[in-house]
LOMARDO-988354 format. One record per residue (C-alpha): residue number from 1; residue in three letters; chain; x, y, z. Coordinates in steps of 0.25 Angstrom, whole numbers, plus 5000, padded with zeros to 4 digits. Example, Ala and Ser with C-alpha at 12.3 -4.5 7.8 and 13.67 -1.06 7.14 Angstrom:
<pts>
PT    nr   rest   kette      X      Y      Z
PT     1    ALA       A   5049   4982   5031
PT     2    SER       A   5055   4996   5029
</pts>
This chain:
<pts>
PT    nr   rest   kette      X      Y      Z
PT     1    PRO       A   5281   5632   5917
PT     2    SER       A   5284   5643   5906
PT     3    ASP       A   5285   5644   5891
PT     4    GLY       A   5273   5636   5888
PT     5    ASP       A   5279   5622   5890
PT     6    ILE       A   5272   5618   5902
PT     7    ILE       A   5267   5604   5901
PT     8    VAL       A   5271   5594   5890
PT     9    PRO       A   5265   5580   5890
PT    10    VAL       A   5274   5569   5885
PT    11    GLY       A   5267   5556   5886
PT    12    THR       A   5264   5554   5900
PT    13    THR       A   5275   5564   5905
PT    14    ILE       A   5273   5579   5906
PT    15    VAL       A   5284   5589   5905
PT    16    LEU       A   5283   5602   5913
PT    17    GLY       A   5291   5614   5911
PT    18    THR       A   5297   5624   5910
PT    19    THR       A   5304   5635   5919
PT    20    SER       A   5312   5646   5914
PT    21    VAL       A   5324   5649   5923
PT    22    ASP       A   5336   5657   5920
PT    23    ILE       A   5349   5649   5923
PT    24    GLU       A   5363   5653   5925
PT    25    ASP       A   5370   5641   5920
PT    26    PRO       A   5365   5631   5910
PT    27    ASP       A   5375   5620   5914
PT    28    ASN       A   5370   5620   5928
PT    29    PHE       A   5355   5621   5931
PT    30    VAL       A   5344   5612   5938
PT    31    ILE       A   5329   5611   5938
PT    32    GLU       A   5325   5619   5950
PT    33    GLU       A   5314   5613   5959
PT    34    TRP       A   5306   5626   5958
PT    35    GLU       A   5306   5624   5943
PT    36    ILE       A   5300   5610   5944
PT    37    ASP       A   5290   5615   5955
PT    38    LYS       A   5286   5627   5947
PT    39    MET       A   5283   5619   5934
PT    40    LEU       A   5275   5608   5942
PT    41    ASP       A   5267   5619   5949
PT    42    GLU       A   5263   5626   5937
PT    43    CYS       A   5261   5614   5928
PT    44    ILE       A   5252   5608   5939
PT    45    LYS       A   5243   5620   5939
PT    46    MET       A   5241   5617   5924
PT    47    VAL       A   5240   5602   5924
PT    48    PRO       A   5236   5598   5939
PT    49    MET       A   5238   5583   5936
PT    50    ILE       A   5253   5584   5934
PT    51    GLU       A   5254   5587   5949
PT    52    ASP       A   5252   5572   5952
PT    53    MET       A   5262   5567   5941
PT    54    ARG       A   5276   5562   5944
PT    55    MET       A   5288   5571   5940
PT    56    GLN       A   5298   5562   5932
PT    57    ARG       A   5309   5571   5930
PT    58    ASN       A   5313   5586   5927
PT    59    PHE       A   5323   5591   5917
PT    60    ALA       A   5328   5605   5913
PT    61    SER       A   5336   5611   5902
PT    62    ILE       A   5341   5625   5899
PT    63    ARG       A   5334   5632   5888
PT    64    PRO       A   5342   5643   5881
PT    65    LEU       A   5334   5655   5878
PT    66    TYR       A   5339   5664   5867
PT    67    ARG       A   5335   5679   5865
PT    68    PRO       A   5337   5683   5850
PT    69    PRO       A   5345   5696   5849
PT    70    ALA       A   5336   5708   5848
PT    71    GLY       A   5346   5719   5842
PT    72    GLY       A   5358   5711   5847
PT    73    GLU       A   5355   5714   5862
PT    74    GLU       A   5349   5706   5873
PT    75    GLU       A   5340   5713   5883
PT    76    GLU       A   5346   5714   5897
PT    77    GLY       A   5340   5708   5908
PT    78    THR       A   5332   5697   5901
PT    79    THR       A   5331   5683   5906
PT    80    GLY       A   5328   5669   5900
PT    81    ILE       A   5313   5671   5903
PT    82    ASP       A   5313   5683   5895
PT    83    ILE       A   5319   5676   5882
PT    84    SER       A   5310   5670   5872
PT    85    ARG       A   5307   5655   5874
PT    86    ALA       A   5308   5654   5859
PT    87    PHE       A   5319   5646   5852
PT    88    TYR       A   5328   5651   5841
PT    89    VAL       A   5336   5643   5830
PT    90    LEU       A   5348   5652   5828
PT    91    ASP       A   5356   5650   5815
PT    92    HIS       A   5370   5655   5818
PT    93    GLU       A   5373   5657   5803
PT    94    ALA       A   5363   5668   5802
PT    95    LEU       A   5365   5673   5816
PT    96    ASP       A   5380   5673   5817
PT    97    SER       A   5386   5667   5804
PT    98    VAL       A   5389   5653   5811
PT    99    GLY       A   5385   5643   5801
PT   100    GLY       A   5380   5629   5805
PT   101    PHE       A   5376   5633   5818
PT   102    VAL       A   5361   5634   5823
PT   103    THR       A   5356   5636   5837
PT   104    ILE       A   5343   5633   5843
PT   105    THR       A   5340   5640   5856
PT   106    GLY       A   5329   5643   5866
PT   107    GLY       A   5316   5635   5865
PT   108    LYS       A   5311   5624   5875
PT   109    LEU       A   5307   5610   5876
PT   110    THR       A   5294   5612   5870
PT   111    THR       A   5299   5619   5857
PT   112    SER       A   5311   5609   5855
PT   113    ARG       A   5305   5602   5843
PT   114    LEU       A   5302   5615   5836
PT   115    MET       A   5316   5620   5840
PT   116    ALA       A   5322   5608   5834
PT   117    GLU       A   5314   5610   5821
PT   118    LYS       A   5318   5624   5819
PT   119    THR       A   5332   5621   5822
PT   120    VAL       A   5333   5610   5812
PT   121    ASP       A   5325   5619   5801
PT   122    VAL       A   5336   5629   5802
PT   123    VAL       A   5347   5619   5801
PT   124    CYS       A   5340   5611   5790
PT   125    ALA       A   5339   5624   5782
PT   126    LYS       A   5353   5628   5784
PT   127    MET       A   5357   5614   5779
PT   128    GLY       A   5348   5615   5767
PT   129    ILE       A   5338   5604   5772
PT   130    ASP       A   5324   5606   5768
PT   131    ALA       A   5316   5596   5776
PT   132    PRO       A   5304   5597   5784
PT   133    CYS       A   5305   5597   5799
PT   134    ARG       A   5299   5584   5805
PT   135    THR       A   5301   5586   5820
PT   136    HIS       A   5286   5589   5822
PT   137    LEU       A   5282   5576   5815
PT   138    GLU       A   5291   5567   5824
PT   139    PRO       A   5286   5562   5838
PT   140    LEU       A   5294   5566   5850
PT   141    PRO       A   5299   5554   5858
PT   142    THR       A   5290   5549   5869
PT   143    ALA       A   5301   5542   5878
</pts>
């Protein structure tokens, strides 16, 4: 477990995560058995009752990490674990004069709602839409 998102109760289901692993090819990756074992071992230490629960499934995704340029040069020898776990909304019109193009990068499952809100805020501002964000008022689906 890392990055502060260890256990998230969802109804009667618990989601455990995450690991941080650098990968070579984002088109070809699998959840390694040691990652599952590590998450279970660490989470059982914090919440012993989950040891007797049945694992229903596992899932994985690749989270792009972004390092904002510091003076235009990236530090050599840095790895994914060294890069901030923050998310970034990039307005390409301001960055490189490409209008109508906004990128969201970084973040993680536990920040996805906030990421969506901030991205939509940027897009709405560019489109001249002045309406309050409602994502925090809408319940998440349970099934």
